C-alpha positions, 0 to 999 in steps of 0.5 A, spaced: 483 528 524 481 532 518 474 531 516 476 527 509 480 523 513 475 521 518 470 520 513 475 515 509 477 511 516 469 510 517 468 508 510 474 503 511 470 500 517 464 499 513 460 504 517 457 508 511 455 502 506 447 504 508 448 511 508 443 514 503 445 521 504 452 519 501 449 516 495 449 522 491 456 523 492 458 516 491 454 516 484 458 522 482 465 518 483 462 512 480 460 516 474 467 520 474 470 513 474 466 510 468 467 516 464 474 517 465 475 509 463 471 510 457 475 516 454 481 512 455 478 505 452 476 509 446 483 513 446 479 519 446 484 521 451 492 520 450 496 515 453 504 516 453 508 510 452 515 509 455 521 506 452 521 501 457 516 496 460 511 498 465 508 494 471 502 497 474 500 495 481 494 497 483 487 496 486 479 498 485 478 499 492 482 505 496 487 504 502 490 498 505 489 492 500 497 490 500 499 494 494 506 497 496 508 490 499 507 487 492 511 492 489 517 490 494 516 483 492 516 484 485 522 489 485 526 484 489 524 478 484 526 482 478 532 486 481 537 480 478 534 482 471 536 490 471 535 496 474 528 498 476 525 504 478 519 505 482 514 511 480 509 513 486 505 519 487 508 520 493 501 521 496 501 526 502 509 527 502 508 533 506 504 530 511 509 525 512 515 530 513 518 526 507 520 528 500 518 521 497 513 520 502 512 514 507 511 508 503 516 510 497 521 511 503 520 505 506 521 501 499 527 505 499 530 503 506 528 496 504 530 495 497 536 500 497 538 503 490 537 510 487 531 510 482 525 512 486 521 518 484 515 521 487 510 526 483 503 527 480 506 526 473 508 519 473 509 519 465 514 524 466 517 521 472 518 515 467 522 519 462 527 521 467 527 514 470 529 512 463 534 517 462 537 514 469 538 507 466 532 504 468 530 497 465 523 497 468 518 501 471 514 499 477 508 504 477 505 504 485 498 505 485 497 505 478 491 502 476 487 509 475 493 512 472 491 511 465 495 516 462 501 512 462 501 505 458 503 499 462 505 492 459 502 489 465 496 491 470 496 487 476 491 488 481 491 487 489 484 485 492 483 484 500 480 477 500 475 479 506 472 485 502 474 485 495 469 490 493 470 495 498 463 494 501 460 494 494 459 502 494 464 507 491 467 513 495 465 516 500 459 510 502 464 505 501 471 504 498 471 503 491 475 507 486 473 503 480 467 498 478 469 491 479 468 490 472 474 494 470 478 487 473 477 485 466 483 489 464 488 485 469 493 481 467 494 478 474 489 478 480 492 478 487 488 476 493 491 478 500 488 474 506 483 470 507 476 469 504 473 465 499 472 470 492 470 468 485 472 472 480 471 468 474 465 472 472 469 478 472 476 476 469 480 471 466 487 473 469 490 468 474 488 469 481 494 468 486 493 468 493 498 472 498 498 473 505 502 478 510 508 475 514 512 478 519 519 478 517 521 480 524 520 486 529 526 491 530 528 496 535 528 503 531 534 506 534 538 499 535 536 496 528 536 489 532 531 484 532 527 483 538 521 479 541 515 481 543 512 475 546 509 477 553 511 484 553 506 489 555 506 495 549 503 501 547 501 501 539 500 506 534 499 507 527 497 511 521 495 507 516 488 506 512 486 499 515 489 499 523 485 492 524 490 489 519 496 492 524 493 489 530 492 482 527 499 482 525 501 485 532 497 479 536 501 474 532 507 477 536 504 475 542 505 482 545 500 484 550 497 491 548 495 496 553 494 502 549 493 504 542 492 510 538 490 511 531 492 517 526 490 518 519 493 515 514 500 517 512 500 522 518 506 524 522 505 523 529 506 530 533 512 529 537 509 532 543 503 528 543 507 522 541 511 523 548 505 524 552 502 517 549 509 514 551 508 516 558 501 514 559 503 507 556 509 507 561 505 509 567 501 503 565 507 498 565 508 498 558 516 496 556 516 498 549 512 502 543 510 499 537 508 501 530 508 499 523 514 500 518 511 505 514 510 509 521 517 508 523 520 511 517 517 518 519 520 517 526 528 516 525 532 520 530 526 521 535 527 520 543 522 517 547 521 515 554 520 508 551 524 504 546 520 504 539 519 498 535 516 496 528 514 490 525 517 488 518 512 485 514 513 481 507 508 479 502 508 471 501 505 467 495 501 462 498 497 459 492 498 458 484 506 459 485 506 457 478 502 463 475 507 468 479 513 464 476 510 465 469 509 472 471 516 474 473 518 470 467 514 474 462 516 481 465 523 479 465 523 477 458 520 484 456 526 487 460 531 484 456 528 486 449 
């Protein structure tokens, strides 16, 4: 695991929140974020505008808050109103072994269609999407990408840790100040935890939670039950604990676990070795996340490989959700 990956993972577990040695680095990140936002807010930096509405889905903290599942839910809900393009940075596409990157490929597998674009210059990607017939652009992880004008700014916060340990990267997970929530058109609180946002934003707060849709055998693409099944589990995501919380809901008995850096593609030799070790201990299957599974198509292992399909479920303030969908749909029809 590379040094940055290790630092990020440990920051994600709150290990550095009191590390005085990292305060100067966090201070530099905070200053950079403040300066960038000020320059865009004062219109001293140019903002490009597309001829179609843009919905940004992002957050103020790094990694694992549930942005991509919200993109999926929005795309599914808005599909009846016209062609939708999803614009992504395609973060670490090279490491994942996929042209689109693992998250965007996962969305494509789930949603179908062809308007998926990955690259750093998302304003240019949006122009291409317009030429390809898109009626709406969903900007995945776009809150910090202020170069592109957005009609709606949607923020996802992890309810149990909404402010990234109240420290900027690398001491914590903050990428932007919580004060930037004033720009939000809606805030989605993911998971359990009481959070008062009234002093930061007037935007509606919508409660969501992850829900297991089904467990699929990767090769056979059929639904399976893991209740009482001994397994080995691995993942390459920012917040592994979330995966294991969902895994526990299946009733599986986890014998071995393996964590990789976010977006990493498991080396086949190491994955085979892990599978053999799990099999020796009595495991009947390997289980990973859907994000990991898209990188492992066609792989053959000593054990069946399964993955969890997880959706995002609206659990409160459904009226605000329905109103938001209506407003976006109205923009698409103008």
